[in-house]
C-alpha positions, 0 to 999 in steps of 0.5 A: 606640572599642573601648577606650572601650566596654570602659572604660564596661562596666568602670565600670558593672560596678564600680558594680554591685559596689559597690552605689552610684549617683550620683543628685544633688547640691546646692550651698548658696548661702552659697558657703563650705566645708561642714565637717560632715555627719551622717546622722540615725541615729534615722530610721524605716527606712521613711522616706527618710534624713535628714542635716544639713550645716554650713558658714558660719553655716548648718545645713541639713537634707536628705532623700534621695529616690530621685533627688534631695536635698531641703532640709527646714529651714535654720537661720542663726546670729544671728551672721554671723561664726559658722562651724560646723565640726561637727554631731551628732544627739541623742536625748533621752527627758526631759522628752519624746522628741525628736531634736535637733541639736548644732552648734558651730564657730568661736565655741566655742559649742554650739547645741542646735537643735530641728528640730520646734520650729524654734528654739534650745533652749539654748546651752552656753558654756565652751570657750576657743576653736573647737570642731572636733568633737562626739560623743554618748555611746553609752549615755547620750544626755545626755552630749556630748563636744567637741574644741576648739582650746583643746587640751582635750576637754570632757564636757557634761551636756545635761540639766543643761547643765553642763560636767562633765569637762575632758580635758587639761592636764599630759599633754594635747594641746599644740595644738588637738584636731581629733577625738574618739570614744567606744568602744562600751562608753563606757569610753574616749575617743580624741582626736587633733590638730595636735600629731601625737598620738593619746591614749586617756582612761579614763572608768572611774576612780572620780573620773570616774564619781562626777563624772558621777553628781554632775552629775545631782543637784548643786543647790548655789548655787556652780559645779559642781566640774568634774573636770580629767583631766590624764593619758591612759592612752595617748599616742603621737606616733610614728605620724604626722609631721604633724597627725591630723585624724580618729580612730575606734574599730572595736569596743572594741579597735581604732581608726583614725586618718587624716591628710590633707593634699594629697599629703603623704608621711605615708600611715600608717594 
């Protein structure tokens, strides 16, 4: 009995040190895995935190109250075969200031949803297969990056609704891309995937900068001249012996990668 009391006290002390406390849980009625969760970074600090979760063909927005989690909104895709894998909050200032959601998944479509107007604003098409992750540009809220099962990454202009860059090809990924991230200065992109590799791409070349600038002003009748970037500035397969499912920047010079697969032997960081 004494041992159980000591363990209980140690558990409470550990919880206090970490500053976290379990308060509530929520289970969605579609009974399918939840693949993506993202907190709204644009919420007023005086208001409760808000996050969105995606699973099946559903997008659900929650509000974190003091001792519970409350559903605010829920969106179901018209296609029952859709399975959303990723969700990303967007902030736009033109034509009006608004906070929206971008979601994507199995069908390779990017839906841009408006929680305030309660409808799908527009849909971006062009990926050759499923989309595994979306990331918003850190300094230009009109630019959205997608990582796809078609072995490539795409950069989209949300304002003009165009695909403007494709990162992949000759020395790109040899299998589906699972994760991507911008560095804080938005000069580089990291990507990783099923081919065990981590790659770094530069957005600093003149061709890339000119194509991004052109995407705002291009008004010709023929399709936009999408730039294909075939060569990353860094690539390695020597770190992991299996797939890499998450990659993130820490600051501008360090990056973190993760690969999780049950009780796998590869525990490299």
